[in-house]
C-alpha positions as CSV (number, residue, x, y, z in Angstrom):
1,M,94.9,84.5,156.6
2,F,92.3,81.8,157.1
3,F,88.4,82.4,157.5
4,L,86.7,80.3,159.6
5,C,83.1,78.5,158.0
6,F,80.2,77.4,159.8
7,Y,76.9,75.4,158.4
8,K,73.7,74.6,160.0
9,G,74.3,73.1,163.3
10,K,77.1,75.2,164.1
11,K,79.5,72.7,163.3
12,L,83.0,74.2,162.1
13,L,84.8,73.0,158.4
14,S,87.8,71.6,158.5
15,I,90.4,73.9,157.4
16,K,91.6,71.1,154.0
17,L,87.8,71.3,153.0
18,M,87.9,74.7,153.0
19,S,91.1,75.1,151.1
20,V,90.0,72.7,148.6
21,L,86.7,74.8,147.7
22,L,88.4,77.7,147.7
23,L,91.0,76.7,145.0
24,L,87.6,75.4,143.3
25,V,86.8,79.0,143.1
26,L,89.5,80.4,142.1
27,L,90.0,78.1,139.2
28,L,86.6,78.4,137.5
29,A,87.0,82.5,138.0
30,Y,90.8,81.8,136.2
31,C,89.1,79.5,133.4
32,Y,86.3,81.9,132.3
33,Y,86.7,82.7,128.8
34,P,86.8,85.2,127.5
35,V,87.4,88.2,129.8
36,T,85.7,91.1,128.5
37,F,86.3,95.0,129.7
38,P,83.8,97.5,129.1
39,A,85.1,100.6,127.2
40,N,82.8,102.9,129.2
41,T,83.9,101.5,132.4
42,N,85.9,104.3,134.2
43,Y,89.7,102.9,135.0
44,S,92.0,104.5,137.2
45,H,96.0,103.8,138.6
46,N,97.6,104.2,141.4
47,I,100.8,105.8,139.9
48,S,102.2,106.7,143.3
49,S,103.2,103.0,144.0
50,L,105.7,103.0,141.1
51,T,109.1,102.6,142.0
52,Y,112.8,102.8,140.4
53,R,115.8,101.6,141.3
54,D,118.9,103.2,141.5
55,D,120.8,101.2,139.2
56,E,118.3,101.3,136.5
57,N,120.1,104.0,135.1
58,I,117.0,106.4,134.2
59,A,117.7,109.4,136.2
60,G,115.8,112.4,135.1
61,V,113.0,110.4,133.9
62,P,109.8,111.3,134.9
63,K,107.5,109.3,136.3
64,I,103.9,108.1,134.8
65,S,101.6,110.2,134.3
66,S,98.1,110.7,132.6
67,D,95.2,113.0,131.8
68,E,92.8,110.8,133.2
69,G,89.8,112.7,131.5
70,K,91.6,113.0,128.3
71,I,92.1,109.0,128.4
72,Q,88.4,108.6,129.2
73,E,87.5,110.2,126.4
74,W,89.3,108.1,124.1
75,L,88.4,104.9,126.1
76,D,84.5,105.5,125.6
77,L,85.4,105.5,121.7
78,L,86.8,101.7,121.8
79,G,84.6,98.8,121.3
80,T,84.8,95.9,124.0
81,L,88.4,94.8,125.0
82,E,88.2,90.9,124.9
83,V,91.2,89.2,126.4
84,P,92.1,85.9,125.3
85,A,92.5,83.1,127.9
86,G,90.9,85.1,130.7
87,N,94.2,86.7,131.7
88,P,93.4,90.3,132.3
89,V,96.3,92.8,132.8
90,D,96.8,96.0,134.8
91,I,96.5,98.2,131.5
92,Y,94.5,100.5,129.9
93,P,92.5,98.9,126.9
94,V,93.8,99.4,123.8
95,R,92.4,98.9,120.5
96,E,94.7,96.4,118.0
97,T,95.1,98.3,114.6
98,M,98.2,95.6,113.2
99,A,98.1,91.8,113.6
100,I,101.4,89.7,112.8
101,D,101.9,85.9,112.7
102,L,98.3,84.6,113.2
103,W,98.6,81.9,110.6
104,P,101.4,80.1,108.9
105,G,103.7,81.8,106.3
106,L,102.1,81.9,103.0
107,Y,104.5,80.2,100.5
108,F,102.4,78.4,98.0
109,P,100.2,80.2,95.2
110,E,97.0,77.8,96.9
111,E,97.2,79.8,100.2
112,V,96.3,82.9,98.4
113,E,92.2,82.2,98.4
114,V,92.4,80.7,101.7
115,Y,93.9,84.0,103.4
116,K,91.7,86.5,101.6
117,P,88.6,86.0,103.4
118,L,90.8,86.0,106.6
119,L,92.1,89.4,106.1
120,E,89.1,90.7,104.6
121,D,87.5,89.6,108.1
122,L,90.3,91.5,109.9
123,H,90.5,94.6,107.3
124,A,86.3,94.9,108.3
125,Q,87.6,95.4,111.9
126,G,90.0,98.2,111.2
127,I,92.8,95.7,111.8
128,K,96.0,95.4,108.8
129,Y,97.9,92.4,108.6
130,M,102.0,92.4,108.5
131,I,103.3,88.7,107.3
132,Y,106.8,87.9,109.1
133,R,109.7,87.0,106.7
134,N,113.0,85.4,108.0
135,F,116.4,86.2,105.7
136,Y,118.0,83.2,106.8
137,G,114.9,80.9,106.0
138,V,111.1,79.8,105.9
139,T,109.3,80.1,109.0
140,D,105.8,78.6,110.0
141,V,105.7,75.7,106.9
142,N,105.8,72.3,106.0
143,Y,109.6,72.1,105.0
144,T,109.5,69.0,103.2
145,Y,106.4,69.7,101.4
146,L,108.3,72.9,100.3
147,C,110.9,71.4,99.4
148,E,109.2,69.0,97.1
149,Y,106.8,71.9,95.7
150,Y,110.2,73.8,95.0
151,P,113.0,71.6,93.8
152,G,115.1,74.5,93.9
153,F,114.7,75.2,97.2
154,N,118.0,73.7,98.6
155,A,121.1,74.4,100.1
156,A,123.2,74.1,96.7
157,N,121.1,76.4,95.7
158,A,120.0,78.9,98.0
159,G,122.1,78.3,101.2
160,F,124.9,79.6,103.2
161,I,128.1,77.5,101.9
162,D,131.4,77.6,104.0
163,L,134.8,77.5,103.2
164,D,134.9,73.7,103.0
165,G,132.3,73.6,101.0
166,N,129.3,72.3,103.1
167,P,126.1,73.6,103.9
168,Y,125.0,75.6,107.1
169,I,122.3,72.5,108.7
170,V,120.5,74.6,111.4
171,D,118.4,71.3,112.3
172,Y,116.6,68.6,110.6
173,D,112.5,68.5,110.4
174,P,110.1,65.8,111.3
175,Y,110.5,64.4,108.3
176,G,114.4,64.1,108.3
177,T,114.9,66.6,105.8
178,P,117.5,68.7,106.1
179,I,116.7,72.4,107.3
180,F,119.4,74.9,105.8
181,R,120.2,78.7,106.5
182,A,119.3,80.7,103.5
183,S,121.6,83.5,102.4
184,T,120.7,86.7,100.9
185,N,123.8,86.9,98.7
186,R,122.1,84.2,96.6
187,P,120.0,84.7,93.7
188,Y,117.7,81.9,94.0
189,W,116.9,82.7,97.5
190,Q,116.1,86.3,96.8
191,N,113.8,85.5,93.8
192,F,112.0,83.3,96.3
193,L,111.5,86.1,98.8
194,V,110.3,88.6,96.2
195,N,108.1,86.1,94.7
196,S,106.7,84.8,97.8
197,T,105.8,88.6,99.4
198,K,104.2,88.9,96.3
199,L,101.8,86.3,96.9
200,A,101.1,87.7,100.3
201,I,100.1,90.8,98.6
202,D,97.7,89.2,96.6
203,A,96.2,87.6,99.5
204,G,95.6,91.1,100.9
205,V,98.4,91.6,103.3
206,D,99.6,95.1,104.3
207,A,102.7,94.7,105.3
208,V,105.9,92.9,105.4
209,V,108.7,92.3,108.0
210,F,112.2,91.1,107.1
211,D,113.8,89.5,110.4
212,V,117.5,89.0,110.7
213,G,117.9,92.6,108.7
214,Y,121.3,92.2,107.6
215,G,121.4,89.0,106.2
216,H,124.4,87.3,104.6
217,Y,126.2,90.5,105.7
218,P,129.4,90.8,107.0
219,P,131.1,87.8,105.4
220,S,132.3,85.0,107.7
221,E,133.7,81.6,106.9
222,L,130.0,80.8,105.7
223,N,130.2,82.7,102.7
224,F,132.2,80.6,100.3
225,D,128.8,79.7,97.7
226,P,129.4,79.8,94.1
227,D,127.0,82.9,94.0
228,S,129.5,85.0,96.0
229,I,132.4,83.5,94.3
230,K,131.6,84.6,91.1
231,G,129.9,88.1,91.8
232,F,133.2,88.9,93.6
233,R,135.0,87.8,90.5
234,E,133.1,90.4,88.5
235,F,133.0,93.0,91.2
236,L,137.1,93.4,91.1
237,A,137.1,93.1,87.6
238,E,134.9,95.7,87.3
239,K,136.3,98.3,90.0
240,Y,140.1,97.4,89.1
241,T,142.2,97.2,85.6
242,S,144.3,94.1,85.0
243,E,147.4,95.9,86.2
244,E,145.7,97.2,89.5
245,L,144.6,93.9,90.1
246,T,148.2,92.6,89.6
247,S,150.1,95.3,91.7
248,K,147.3,95.4,94.3
249,F,146.5,92.1,95.1
250,N,149.1,89.8,93.3
251,I,145.9,88.3,90.8
252,T,147.6,87.7,87.5
253,D,143.9,86.2,86.1
254,I,140.7,87.6,87.4
255,S,138.6,85.3,85.1
256,T,140.0,82.6,87.1
257,F,140.2,83.7,90.2
258,D,138.6,81.8,93.2
259,F,139.0,83.9,96.6
260,G,137.8,80.7,98.5
261,Q,140.4,78.6,96.9
262,Y,142.8,81.7,97.5
263,L,142.3,81.1,101.2
264,R,142.6,77.4,101.0
265,D,146.1,77.7,99.2
266,L,146.8,79.7,102.2
267,G,145.8,76.8,104.4
268,Y,142.8,78.2,105.6
269,N,139.7,76.0,106.3
270,A,136.7,76.9,107.5
271,S,137.4,76.6,111.5
272,S,140.4,78.0,110.9
273,L,139.4,81.2,109.1
274,K,136.7,81.6,111.8
275,E,139.0,81.9,114.6
276,S,141.4,84.4,112.9
277,L,138.3,86.4,111.8
278,E,137.1,86.4,115.4
279,Q,140.5,86.9,117.1
280,G,141.5,89.6,114.4
281,K,144.4,87.7,113.6
282,S,146.0,88.8,110.2
283,L,145.2,86.7,106.9
284,G,148.3,87.8,105.3
285,Y,149.1,91.3,103.2
286,Y,147.0,90.2,100.1
287,A,144.5,88.4,101.7
288,V,143.9,90.9,104.6
289,L,143.5,93.7,101.1
290,L,141.3,91.4,99.7
291,W,138.9,90.4,102.5
292,S,138.3,94.5,102.6
293,E,137.2,94.2,99.2
294,W,135.3,90.9,100.1
295,C,133.5,92.5,102.7
296,E,132.3,95.9,100.3
297,F,131.0,93.0,97.7
298,H,128.8,91.5,100.1
299,L,127.2,94.9,101.5
300,K,126.8,96.2,98.1
301,V,124.9,93.0,97.2
302,L,122.5,93.7,100.5
303,V,122.1,97.2,99.5
304,E,121.1,96.0,95.9
305,F,119.0,93.6,97.4
306,Y,116.9,96.1,99.6
307,K,116.4,98.6,96.7
308,R,115.1,95.3,94.5
309,L,112.8,94.6,97.4
310,Y,111.2,97.9,98.2
311,T,110.6,99.0,94.5
312,E,109.6,95.8,93.4
313,L,107.5,95.0,95.8
314,K,105.9,98.5,96.2
315,E,105.3,98.5,92.2
316,Y,103.7,95.0,92.7
317,A,101.4,96.5,95.2
318,Q,100.6,99.5,92.9
319,S,99.8,97.5,90.2
320,K,97.0,96.0,92.4
321,G,95.5,99.1,93.6
322,R,96.9,98.7,97.1
323,E,99.7,100.3,99.5
324,F,101.9,98.0,100.9
325,Y,104.3,98.7,104.0
326,I,108.0,97.1,104.1
327,F,109.9,96.7,107.4
328,S,112.9,95.4,108.5
329,N,114.7,94.1,111.6
330,I,118.2,96.1,111.6
331,Y,119.0,96.2,115.2
332,H,122.5,96.8,115.0
333,Y,121.5,101.0,114.1
334,L,125.3,102.7,114.1
335,D,127.7,100.3,114.5
336,P,130.2,101.2,111.6
337,Q,130.1,97.7,110.1
338,Y,126.2,97.4,110.2
339,N,125.3,101.2,110.0
340,I,121.5,101.1,109.0
341,L,122.2,104.5,106.9
342,Y,123.0,101.7,104.4
343,L,120.0,100.2,104.2
344,I,116.9,102.8,105.8
345,N,116.3,104.6,102.1
346,Y,115.0,101.1,101.1
347,V,112.5,100.8,104.2
348,D,109.8,102.8,105.5
349,S,110.7,102.1,108.6
350,I,113.0,99.6,111.1
351,Y,111.6,97.6,113.1
352,A,112.8,96.5,117.1
353,E,112.3,93.8,119.4
354,I,111.3,95.4,122.9
355,F,111.1,92.5,125.6
356,F,108.6,93.9,128.4
357,D,110.7,91.4,130.7
358,D,114.2,93.0,130.2
359,L,112.8,96.7,130.8
360,Q,111.2,95.5,134.5
361,Y,107.8,96.8,133.0
362,P,106.0,98.9,134.2
363,N,108.9,100.5,136.6
364,R,110.5,101.1,132.6
365,T,108.7,101.7,129.6
366,P,109.9,101.8,126.4
367,A,109.7,105.4,126.0
368,T,112.4,105.5,128.7
369,V,114.9,103.6,126.6
370,L,114.2,104.7,123.3
């Protein structure tokens, strides 16, 4: 609908000019920063307008309801809610109690003193801070500088190495340094994750979440690094006698056994191994038996790493007189191959990603699917 506008003299303004003025008013209103909502304001929602589609598979889930009086009591206890960038949304004001990813990754000792006052400010507001770690590599950091600062941080020491002997290069940073995918099967990368998280504890961080929670598991064509080959050899030697190794796997000398070379001698390379695994093709009688042991070995390494993470980081925080919480993004739940029960003893809680656009919020909420 268009409104007719007049000025003195009863002359009609042009619709074009009126439109420009209206756009300017809307732009000024949108750009006002910050937008605040006083906590003692009475809020109400029209929940009767919410509808559910038949194809959303939420039969029997009640529509949103609330005790407006009780909610208002809670709101009265809160301070002013500030919405950055002037984008208010149709929700009740909420009080933030946890922050994550506000600043870069904190991988260097000199960053500890930089972080301390920032975290002290958050804590003074009653907000805890959780730092992000990714089992596949470092994030939010000058990659070239990190590689120069820690000379041992390279694909040969910390990365996935495929059956052909090549690292998994994800990308290149602006300075041309290759960014590799790190493997939690590598002792160097395990130590790096533990020690860099200790730096976060020194700075006052309250928790950590480890993304890609299954790390290097299950094995694929990418897991043939020297640490894995050596570890698998020791795993078999500890689990089986020489006679059992010969009769079960046709291994006559475990001291020189190299599973990667074993597969290459059968004619596999990284590409053909990936194809066989993805299509469920048999690798050969002995190779199938060995692959089952290979998977068990990699799971054992992962569980032992989680145990180390949990105990060492908890003990370190307690030595500083602090509580520290450990979460992991373990997103396969009870899939037999990725069963969370393997790892759940060594985290304070599992961590999940929920996207409101995928849930078609507000017609559906996380409560209807969890």
